[in-house]
N, C-alpha and C positions, 0 to 999 in steps of 0.2 A: 831255370826257365820259369818254373811255377811261381817263384817269388816275383819275377819281372812281370808276369801276367797280373798278379794280384796288385802290384804297385801301380801298373797302368790303369787297372780297373778302379782303384781308389782315386786316382787323379781325375779320371773321367767323371766320377760322381761328385767331385767338389762343387761344381756349379749348382747341382741340385741341393746340396746341403746349405749353400749360401742363400739360395732363394727360398728355401722351405719356410723360413721364419720371417719373411718380409711381411710388413703390414700391407693391407690392400684397402683401397677406397673405391667403392662403387659409387656411381654418379647417376642421379635421376634429375636431369637439368631441364626437362620439359621444353627443349628447343632454345633455351636461353644461352647467351654467350657468357659463361662463367668459367673463370680459371680457379683452380684449387691447388693447394700445396700442403702436404703434411709437414707440420713444423716440429712436433715433438713426439717422441714415443717415451714411455715411462721406463727409465733405466732400473728402477727398483725391482722390476720383475725378473731380473737376471740377464746375463749376457746373451742368452739365446732367444730372449723374448723380444717381440716387437708388436706394436699395436698402434692404432690410430687414437691419439689422445687430443691433439690440437691441430686444427686445420684452418688455414687462412683462405678466404674466398675473395675474389675480385669480380665485381659486377661490370662486365664490358658491354652489357646491353643498354638499351635506352629507356628502360622502365625499372621502377623499384622492384626488388625481388625479396621474397621471404625464404630464408635458408635455414635448414636444421640438419644437424649431424646426428645420425641414429646408429646405435650399436647393432651388431648382428643379432638375429633372433636367438642364437644359442649362447648369448651373453646376458643371462638374467640379472647379473649384479651391476650392469652398466645402465646408466640413465642417459637419455638423449640430451643434446644441448637445448637451450632455450631457442625457440624460433627467433631469428634475427632479421630485421629489415635492413637491406643493403641498397643504398641509392646508386643510380648510374655513376660509374667511374669510381666508386668507393670500395673500400675493403672492410672486411670484418673477420674476427677470429672466433671460431666455434670450438667448444671443449666438451668432451664426454666426461661424465663423472661416475665414479664407482671403481670396482676392481674387476679385472679380467679373470675369467675361469680358465681360458685356454692360453697357451703360450703365443699362438698366432691369432691375431684378431682381424676382423674385417668390419668396416663401418660403411654407412651409406650417407652420402651428401644429397639431400633432397632440397631443390630450389624451385619455387613457383613464382609466377608474376604476382605482384601485390598491388 
């Protein structure tokens, strides 16, 4: 019975283990209609690592926007992407440069009217 309880407990914890290493992308879009999608995470950091390395943005608004991908404050070895102008209806790809300190990373997509 004790083994059954332990097995059930382990199965219940699996979703937590799977989501614990997912990359996350915060968005500061300032009311703009912007779609974003994480394209790549760096596989060289190991099988349990995930991070935001490459993000595609689509400008669905009717004004030019200036977007930048910024690493989390606790990632001092990462550099933000270059600010990129994205015309209405266009797409752009933003990339963080550097190396992650943590296995799980978070980045922020910041877009402003340009």
